[in-house]
N, C-alpha and C positions, 0 to 999 in steps of 0.2 A: 820522450818518455823516460828516459834515464834521469834526467833533471827533475822531473815530477816524483820520481821514486826516491831521489836523493832528499827532497825537501819532505817527503813523507817520512823517510826514517829519521831525520833530524828532528822533527816536530815530535813523532813517537817517543824518540830518545830523550827529548827534553822534559817531556811531561813527567815521567818518574823521577828523573834527576831532581827537578824542583820540588816534587811532591816529597821524596825522600829527605831533602833538607829541611823541609818544614817539619816533617813528622818525627825525625830523629829526636828533636827537641821535645816533642810532646809524648812520646813513648818513654816515660822515666822509670828508673829504678826506684825502689822503696827507700824512704829515708833510713838511715841507720839508727833507728830508735826502737826500743823494746817496750812491749806492754806485758801485762801479767793477765791476760784474760783467759776464759774458759773455751777450748776449741775441741769440736768433735772432727776427727778426720775420717773420711768416708772412702773406702775404695772398693769398686766392683771388681771381681776377679773370675775370670774364666779361661781355664787353661793356662795358667800362669806359674807353673811349677819353677821357671827359669828366673822369674822376676820377683816373686812374691815376698821371699825371704829378706832381700835387700830392701824392698819398699817398707816392710814393718819395722825393719831394724832402724832405718833412717828416721821414721816417724817416731819412734819410742825413744830415740837419742835426742828429741827436741827438747830445747831449755826455755825456760821462763814462762811456761804456760802450764794450766791445769788442762791435761789432756785425756780424752777417750778416743780409741781407735776402734772403729767397727769395719770390718771386712766381710763382704757378702760373696761367697761361693756361688756362682751361676752355673750349675750344672757341670762342673769340670771333669773331664775325663782322664786326667793326669793326677799327679800328686799334689796339686794346689791345697786341697782340703787336709791332707796328712800334714803337710807342712806347717799349716796355721794352727793345728791341734797340738802341735810339738811345742808351741810357745806356752810359757807359763806366766807370762807378764799379765797381771791383772787388769791392765788398762785396755787389754785386746779383748773385744767381743766379736764372735764369729756367728754370722748368719747364713742361712742356705736357702736360696731362691726357690719358690714353688715354681710350677710350669709356667712358661712365658704365655700370657694371655694374647688372644687376637687382636691385632692392630697395634701392639707394642714393638719398639726395636728392644734389643736385649740390654744394652747399655741403660737406656732412659728408664727401663723396668727395674734394673737393679739399683740405680740412684735414687729412684722413688722409694723404694723400699729402705734404703739407707737413710734417707731424709725422714721418714717415718720413726726410724728406730733412735735417731739422734737426740741426745739430752741437752745439749748446750746451745746458747743463741748462735754462736759463729760455727759454721758447718763449711769445712773445706772438703770438696770433691777432687780427688787426685787419681790418676791412672795408675796401675800398679808399676808400671815402667818408670814412673817419676821417682827421683831421689832428692829428697829435702835436705838443706843445710839444718844444722841444729839451731841456729837463729831465725829460721824462716817463719815459724808459726809466731814467735814473739813479734817480729816485725810486721806481720801481717795483721796480728791483733793490734799493735800500736796504730797503724793507720786507720783501722776501723773504729778506733776509739777516738782518734782525733778528728775524723770526719764521719759523723754520724749520718750525713745525708747520703753516704754511699751504700747501696743496698746489696750490690753485686760486685766483686773484684775479682778480675781474671788476669793471670799472668802467662807469658810466653816463656817456658824454660829454655835453657840452653839445650838446643839439639844435638846429641851425640851422634856423629855420622862417621862410619868406618869402612863400609863397603862401597863400591863405585856408584850403584844406584842411590844409596842413602845420602852421600854428600852431593851427588849431581842433582836430586830432585827436592829433597826436603828443604834446601834454602828458600824454596819458593814460597814457603810460610811466610816469611819476613819479606821477601820481594813483592808478594801481592799486596800485603798488609801496609807496608811502607811506600811502596810505589804508587798506589793506585787507591787508598782509601783517603778521603780528605778529612783527616783528623781536625785540621784547623778550623774547620765549621762545626765540630761536634760539641754540643753542650753536655752531652752525658745522658740526655733524655730521649733524643729522636731515634725510633727504631731502625730508620733506613740507614743510619751511622752507626749502628752498634757493631762492635768487634769483640771477639771473645776467643780463648783457647781452651777447649774442653779438657786439656790435660791438667789443668788447675784453676778450680773456680771456687770461690769462697763466698759465701751468701749469709745473710741474716735469717735466722729460722723464721722469724715473725713475717718478714716481706716475702720469704719464700713460699709460705702458706698463702698469703694474699694473692700472690701472682698466679697461683696455680702449680708452681713447681714442675718437676718432670712429668707429671701427669697431663700438663698442658701441651706438651711437645713430644708425646708418647711415641709418635710415628717418625720421629727425625733422626737422622743419622749424624748431622752436625749438631749434637747435643749443646755444646758450649754456646755457640753463636745463636742457635734457636733460643736457648734460655736468656740470653742477654736481650734478645728482640723481645721475649715474653716479659721480662721485668721492666722494660722501658714502656710497652704497650699498657702496663698496668700503673704507669706514673712513677716508676722509681728511677734512680740514678744509677748507671753503671759505668765502671771505669777498667780500662785494659793497661797493663803495666809490663814493663820490662823485667822478667824474673830471671835474667841470666845468671845473676850473682846469689841467689837464694834456691835454684832448682835446676835439676838436668833430667833429660829424658832421652832415651834411646828407643824409639818405637818399633823400629823393624831391625832384624839381624840377617835377613836374607834377601836376595833380589826379588824372589817371588813374593816375599810378605810385602815389600815395598810396592810392588805393582799391584798386587791384589788390595792391599789397604787403601791406597790412593784410589784405585778404580772403585772400591765400595762407596767412598764419600763423594765421587765426582758429580753425580747428577744432582746434588744439592749444592754444589759450588758452581764451577765454571760450565761444567757439561749440560747446559740447557739449550734447548733450540734456538732461543733468542740469544742468549749470552754467549754462548761459545764462538759463533762468527766474530762478535765484537772482541772477545779475548783473543782470538786467533790473529786478529788484525792488529790489536794493540802489542801484543806480546811478539809476535812475528815481525812487525814493522820495527820495533825498538830494538830486538835482541838477535834477529837473524838477518834481516835485510841490509844492515849496514855492513855485513861482513862477506855479503855475496856480491855487492855492487862493485863496479869499477872503483879503484882507489883515487878518489878526488878529494879536494879540500873539503866538501861537504859531507861526503860519505865517511872520511876519516873523522872528522868531528863528531858526527853521529856515532860512530863505533867508541870513540873515545869517551863520550857522555854515558854510554850504555855500560861499558866497564867501569867507569868511575862510579856509577850508581851502585853496581854490584860489589865494587871495592869497598865503599862506605858501609854497605850492609853487612858484609863479610867481616870488617874489621871490629864493627860494634857488636855482633853476636858470635864472633869467634867460628866462622864457618869455615876457614881454611881458603887459600888462595886457588885450589884447584878448580873450585866452582865458579870462580870469576873467570878463569882463562877458557873454560869450557862451557860458559853461559849459552852460546848459541846452541850447542849440542844438547845441554839441559832443557832449553827452551822448546826445541824441536820434539824431543822425546816426552816432555810434559804435555804439549799439544797433541801428540799422537795418542797418548794415554787418554787424553779427555775426549778425543774424537771416537776412540775404542768405546769408551762408556757410553756415549750418546747412541751410536749406531747400534752398539750391542743390546741396549734397553729396547730400542725399536725392534729389535730381532728376537725379543724375548730371552736374551742371555742375562741372568741374574747374577752378579758377583757373589761368591761364597767367601764367609769369613768366619773361621773357628766353629764349622759345624752348621752355620745358619746362613739362609739365603736371603739376598737383599735385592728384591725385584726393584725395578725404576719406578719413582713414585710419578704421578702426573703432576704437570706444572701448568 
């Protein structure tokens, strides 16, 4: 029995190692070239008093493009709107959201309103906790100009993690993406291979309209991924890139926010009745099992492959070595969170986020 488990652990660890080696070369950073396009930067904001000033400051410091910045205040209960109104920069426009219609998720509704208000062909949707470098918009504009076949461009910013649960769990954004998505087979048009990060999404206004935009994914929480699939279903090409050198993002600041934020999105990701048992097997066998088996040559090799995979990802995306050393613990906690989301959904427990409830969607 132990030998079978050793072989299982080795095979499970080998898969993400090989996949990561292949995918690291495909998830590239933007060329260091600058465009001079017109870009609308669109930020949905709900209770963002701690982040919104930094968001608008970094956008307004952008160089090399003609810029309009539109921020939509989505019924904030804090000082978000006051901070926005204190800005005197004429490039900033402030919108206020109407009541959330039935059947819509808050962010998708806010982004749909922002998309309707934008004037430029290139529209960049960014979260309020994203910080852009001054050359980010110019480089994004240049790529879209050089590759007109790309209708949707999404980047994964550098994830800033400071507290324990942040750096233990948030690196799985990259682990799942690089270790388990077969990018090598992706042509940019197949919906089943789509990948995106909702923190930073650049679209062409014309194709956004044709695809249906956020209105077509109004009830989805994973707005970035859902929008990428929507674009591909409409016949357009999408692309994911490594935005580590042009943007950063600190999603959460407290352990409770990390847990609740991941819990909110879980049932549109791993925590599905069919998917979670598979993910539990894949991740558990690759990142937990090698470290609990008796120390043999095979189990040590499996553990080494697991740590090497995490080390490669950590080095490339500046995640820190703590998340590598504690990878088995992080995997166990992540799977616990996913099972809580799945079981809680069946029991009628809906996660809450910033004053809104997110009941489990049927799958």
